[in-house]
C-alpha positions in Angstrom: 127.5 119.0 34.5 126.7 122.0 33.3 123.2 121.2 32.9 122.6 119.8 36.3 124.2 123.0 37.9 121.9 125.3 36.0 118.9 122.7 37.2 120.2 123.3 40.9 120.4 127.5 40.4 117.4 127.9 38.4 115.8 125.7 41.3 117.2 127.7 44.1 116.8 131.5 42.7 113.2 130.4 42.1 112.9 129.1 45.4 114.3 132.2 46.9 112.3 134.4 44.7 109.0 132.7 46.0 110.4 133.1 49.7 112.1 136.3 49.6 110.5 138.2 46.5 112.1 139.4 43.4 115.7 141.2 43.5 117.6 138.7 44.6 119.6 137.5 41.5 122.0 140.5 39.8 124.6 140.1 37.0 126.7 143.4 37.5 129.1 144.4 34.8 131.3 147.5 35.0 133.1 148.5 32.3 135.7 151.6 32.3 137.3 153.0 28.9 138.9 155.6 27.8 139.9 157.3 24.5 143.6 156.0 24.8 143.3 152.5 25.0 144.4 150.2 22.5 143.2 146.7 21.0 144.7 143.6 22.5 147.5 142.6 20.4 145.9 139.6 19.1 142.6 141.1 17.9 141.5 141.2 14.2 141.9 145.1 13.1 138.0 145.5 13.2 137.7 145.0 16.7 135.5 147.3 18.5 136.5 148.3 22.0 133.3 150.0 22.5 130.9 146.8 22.3 130.2 143.7 23.6 127.9 140.3 23.4 126.3 138.2 26.0 125.8 134.2 24.0 122.7 133.1 23.9 123.9 130.5 26.4 124.1 133.3 28.8 120.9 134.9 28.3 119.3 131.8 28.4 121.2 131.4 32.1 120.0 134.7 33.3 116.4 134.0 32.1 116.2 130.6 34.0 117.6 132.0 37.0 115.2 135.0 36.9 118.5 137.3 37.2 118.8 140.9 35.8 121.5 142.7 34.5 123.1 145.9 35.5 125.5 147.1 33.2 127.6 150.1 34.0 130.2 151.6 31.5 132.5 154.6 32.2 134.6 157.0 30.3 137.7 157.5 32.2 138.9 160.2 29.6 140.2 163.2 31.3 138.1 165.9 30.4 139.6 169.1 28.4 138.2 171.6 30.8 
């Protein structure tokens, strides 16, 4: 079922890029954090709160659909001035 949906989305985005031009598919990730953020209670001690990753399936999906990835990370720690 997932491969059928992926194929349908790939065909749609390919068609749209051909007819409309590039730039129509974007995955946006916005992450807000501060130095006071705590680790989730169920996370291992070595969890890096300032890192994240995309697994191969997500990368393959973005590539297949021709999507751009737009990531913004924002440090919300109050300034000392």
